[in-house]
N, C-alpha and C positions, 0 to 999 in steps of 0.2 A: 504493500500500500504506500509506503514511504517513497519507493522508487517511482510509482505511478504519479504521486503528488509532485515529486521533483521534476519528472518529465513534463507534466502539464504546466508546471510553473515556468519551465524554460520556454515552452511553446507560447504561453501567455506573454512572457517577456518579449519574445520575438515579434508576435503579431501586433503587440502594442508598442513596438520599438520605434526608433527614429524614422524608418521608412513609412510606416502607417501615419505617424504624426505629420510628416512632411506632405503626404498625399492629402490628408484631411485639410491641413492648413493651406497647402498649395491650391487645392480646388476652390476653397473659399476666396483666396486672393485672386485667382483667375476670374471667378465670377464677379467679384467686387470691381475689378478693372473693367471687365466686359460690360457691366451695368453702370459704369462711370460713377461708382460709389452711391448709386441711387438709394440702397437700403439705409445708408448712414445719413444721406442728405434729406431723406423723406421720412424720418422717424415721426415727425409731427403728423404727416399725412396718414401714416399707419395707425396712429392713435385715434385720429378722426374716423377712420374706417372701422376701427375696433368699437368705438362708442356707437356709431350708427349700426354696427353689426349686431347689436342687442335686439334690434327690431326685426321681425319676420316680414319679408317681402314675398307675397304669395306667388308671384311669377317666377321667383328664383328656384332653381332645381337644387335638391339636396335634402338632407334629413335633419340637420341641426344648424343653429345659427352660427355665423362666423365667430362670435364671441364664445359660444360653447365649444367650438372646435379648438380654439386657442386654449381655453381652460382645460380641456381634455388633454391636449398635448403638454401643457404646463404641469398637469397633475402627474405626468410620468417623469418629468425632468426636474421639477422643483422638489428636492428630497434630500437623500443622504449625500448627494454630491455637493449641495449647498452647505450642509452642516459638517460632514466629515471630509469631503473632498477638498474644500478650501483649506481646512486645518492641515491635512496631509501635505498639500502643496507648500504651505508656509513652513511646516516642520522640516520638510526635506529640501526645499529650495530657497528658504528665507522669504522675507516680505516681498522681495523683487518678483517672486513667482506670480503675485497678484497682477502685476503690470502685464505679464505675458498672458494671463487669463483674459485681461481686457482686450488685448490684441486679437486673441483667438475668437472672442465674442464678436468683435467688430467685423472681422471677415466671415465669421460664422453666420452672421445675419444674412449675407448674400446666399450662403449655402441653403439655409432654412427657407429663404424666399424662393429660390429655384426649385427646391423639393416640393413646396406647396403649389407653385404654378404648374408644374408637371403633373402633380397628383390630381388637380382639378381638371386640367385639360384632357388628360387621358383616362379619366375614371370611367367606370361602367356601372350599369344597373344589373344586379343579380336576379335570379329567377324569383326571389321573394320580394323584389322591389327595393332592395337596399342599394344605396350608392356606395360603391367600393372602389378603392384606389390605393396608391402607394407605389413604391419602387417596382414591384413585380408587374404592375399594370402599365406603368409608363415605359418599362423596358419592352414589354410585349407589344403595346400599341404604338409606342413612339419609335423604337428601334427596329421593329418588325418581327414577324413570326420566327425567323431563323435565330433570334436571340431569346426566344421564349425560355430556353433552358436556363439562361442567366437569371431570369425573373423567378423561376422555380427554385433556383439555388438560394436566392435571397429569402424567399418564403420559407424554405426549409430551415435555414439558419435562424430566422426570426422566430418561427414557431417553437423550435427547441430552446433557443436562448431565453424566450419569454418565461419558460418554466423555471429557469434559474434566476436571472437578473430581476424579473418582475414578479416572481411568485415565492419560491422557497427561501431565497436569500432574504427577501423582505419580511416574510412571516417569522423567520428565525431572528431577525433584528428586533422586531416588535416583542417577541417572546423574551428575548434577552433583556431588553429594557424594562419590561414589566416585572420580570423576576428579580432583577437587580435592585430596582427602585421601590417596588411595591410588593414584593414577595408573592406575586401571582404565579402559580404553577404554569409551566410551558404548555402542558396539554390543554389547560383551560383557555389560555390565550389562543391556541390553535383552533379550538372549537368555536369560540366566539367570533374570531376573525373569519373563519370559513362560512359561518351562518350569515354574517353581515355582508360579506362579499357576494355570496350566492344571491341574496335578495336584490343586490344592485345589478349584477351582470346578467341575471335572467331576463331583465327588461331590455337588454340590447343597448345600442349606442345612445338612444334617446334618454334612457334612465341614467346611463353613465354620464352623459353630458349635463343633465340637470344637476346631478350630484357635484360634478366638477365645477359647474357655474357658481354654486353656492359655497362649496367647501374650499376651493383653491384660493379665492380672494380672502376668505376669512382666515385660513391658516397662514397665508403670506402676511397679512396685516398684523396678526398676533405676533408672529416671529419678528417681523421688522420693527414693531413697536418696542419689543424687548431689546432689540439691538440699538434702537434709537435712544432709549433711556441711557444705556451705557455710553453711547457716543456723546450725548448731551452732557452727561456728568463729567466727561473728559474733554469737553469742547476745546479748551485752550491747546490741547495736545494734538488735535486733529491735523492741522497743517503740517506739523512735524512728522506725523505718521504717514501722511500722503507723500511727503517729500522722501521719506525713507523707502517707501514702496517703489517710487520712480528711480531713485538713486541706486538702490540695490539691484534693480533690473539690469543695470549696466556695469556695476562694480562688484557685485557679489557681496556676501556676508560671511564673516568668519564663523566657522562651526563652533557652537557652544553647547553645553548641556549634554554632550554625549550622543547627539543624534547626527544623522547624515549631514555632510557639508553643504554649503550653499554658494558655490561659485556661480558665475554667470551662466554657464551651460546648464547647471543644475536648476537654476531659476527658470530658464527657458523650457527645459525638458518637463519639469513638474508643473509649471504654469500652463503650458499648452496641453499636456495630458489631462490634467484635472479640469481645465476649461472645457475640453471636449466631453469628458465624462459628465460634467455638470449639465451642459445644454444639448448634448447629443446631435449637434449639427453635423450632418454628413453620414450619420449612421442609418438613416432611412426610416426611423420609427414614426416621427411626428407627421410626415405626409399622409400616413394611413388615417389619422384622425382628421386632417384638413380636407381629405377627399370627400368626407361626408357633409361638408359645409353647404348651406344654402347660399349660393352666390351666383351672380350673373356673369362673372368674369374671373378667370384664373389669377390675373394680376392683383385684383382687389383682395382675394384671399391670401395671396403671397405677401402683401404689405401687412396684413394682420399676423401672419405666421412668423414673419421676421422679428416681431416684437417679443416672441417667446425667448429668443436668445438674449435680447437686450434686458428683459425683465429678470431672467434667470441668473445671468452672469454679471452684467453691469450693475444691476440694482441689488439683488439679494446676496450674491456672493461677495460683493464689495462691502456690504454692511457686516457680514460675518467676519470678513478679513479685518475690518477696522476694529471690531471688538477684540479680536485676538491680538492685534498689534498694539492697540492702546493699553490693554491690560498687562502686556509684557509676558504673558504666559507661554508664548511661542518658544521661549528659551528654556522651558522646563524639561524638555525631552519627551513630553506627552505628544500624542498624535491622534489623528482621526477625530471621531465624534467626541471622544473623551477630552481632547484639547478644547474643542468648542464649548463643551459643557463647563469645563474649568474656567474658561474665559468669561462666560456669562455669569457664573457664580462669583468670580472675582469682581466683576463689574458692578453687580447689583445683588442685594440679598435675595435669594430664591431664584436667581437668573437661570440656574441649571435646570429648573423645572420647565422653563420655556423651551430648552433644547429637548428635554424628555418628551414633552407634549408634541413638539414639532416632529421629532423622529417617528412617533407613533402615527400621527395624522398623515405626514408626508408618505410614509411607507404604505398606509392604507390606500391613498389615492394612486400611488404608483402601481399597486397590485391591480386596482380596478382598470386603469388605463392600459396596462400591459396585457390584461386579459383580452381586451379588444384588439390590440395589435396581433397577438398570437392567434386569435380566432379568425381574423381576416386572412392571415397567412395560411391557416389550415384550410379555410374555404377555397383559397386560390388553388391549393394542391389537390383537395379531395372533394370539393363541391359543398353545397349548403348542408348536405347530410352530416357533415363533420362538425357543425356548429354546436349542437347540444352535447354530444359526447365530449367535446373539448371543454365546454363549460363545466361539466360534472368532474372531469379529471382535474381541472384547474382548482376546484374547491377542495377536492380530496388532498391534493398535493400541498395545499396551504397548511393543513394540519400536519402532514409529514414534515414539512419544512420547519415548523415551530418546534418540533421535538427531536429533530435529527441533527447529526454532526455534518455540516455542509462544506467541509474543506474542499473536497474534490468537485462537488457540484458547482461551487463558486468558480473554480478554475475553468471548468468546462464552459460555463455560461459566459465567463469573461472572454474566452477564446472565440466562441460563436458570436458574441456581440461585436467583436472586431471584424470577424469575417462577413457580417452583415454589410459593413461599410463598403467592401470591395465592389460588389455588383452595383450598389447605389452610386458610388463615385464614378464608375465607368459610364453609367447612364447619364449622370449630370454633365459630364464632359462631352459625351456624344451628342446630347440634346441641348447643349449650351446655346447653340445658334437659335433654337426655338425659343429658349428663355429670353434671349436678347431681343428677338424680333417681336414677340408678343408684348414685351415690356415697352419697347419703343412705340409700337402701334397704339397701345393703351394710353400712354401719356400724351401722344400727339393728338388723339381724339379728345382727351381732357382739355388740352390747350385750345383746340378749335371750338369746343363747346363754351369755353369761358370768354372767347372773344374774337 
């Protein structure tokens, strides 16, 4: 077993190594240049589309509102990456890693935009009347039938990875938090979690979207308010903390406290890696949710989708990072969610409970959103008859994950999560001309209508 774990660890290190990070970052940079930095320049436009997207336009095709689609996508990404991922980046790469997370997010906005544009443009309606889409569909319908195998490969990776990254690993994390902080037995957490998730996912994407629409803003506000309290209490030190983040991105930080060093390359490596883990730009998961949006134009949904990366990394991750840097606990040698919990606890009395609450709620919404991603992938491979068996299996494995040792499961899921990105990145590059063309046509129409 130890040999297998070591082998899988080496494979995971390879697939998430420099080549993959360069591909993900490079694709985002290429799309940013090709779009003439439109996602960055038009953030305000995206927020206006998001606010208008709360209303249902009967003539628009789709199942859920644009706002619900973004909330569903965010429910899968705003989670342990924002709490534990940021802390790991700072612990291993120093405060400068946060700067490289910002850079990853800025180019990742173009990636997320392109994914959503293609997802809506090439989506289909299945035999049960559902709007379905994502990388597997824009590979098949955009690149042609001869590439159908590549879409199937993505769907296979996503379907299996979902059981790890979005199911068992999440339920295990919740069980661990509940047992450590509240002495709740792992089996009881597993049962309660399985029942709650079942009643959500059995209602399909509309029920998932309604939950996400309410829970995601609530949980994000609670978490950010907790962070804001710590930041306000240390307000005079904020400029110095931001200055340290920017300076360390280019000069590195001397290793202290017995943890891994933080030279400039370490800051870049861990900042980029954790940034991608946090917002999932390029992995191909979010466009599965955006494909169900009720919208009249792929570009309109794309401008909403790109906000997910901005909110997830630029806003939420930055607030987490500031709490960690301001309280100085990043030099203690602690890492992961434990470091974030320590920082909140140091910053304000009882602040660690904000992290505990956040981990539980974030994990729950991640489970629900990834069930939809996995379900759509299973449907692509096996048809609509696979949907109900997949949902039942999903619920059963939640209990298993809560009580099991998941060392190897986590490694396998980590590998498959990386492999998901390869077909998706190929499609984004192959169809980049389409992304650029529909974007140019859309904004030219907008300008003509204005005047």
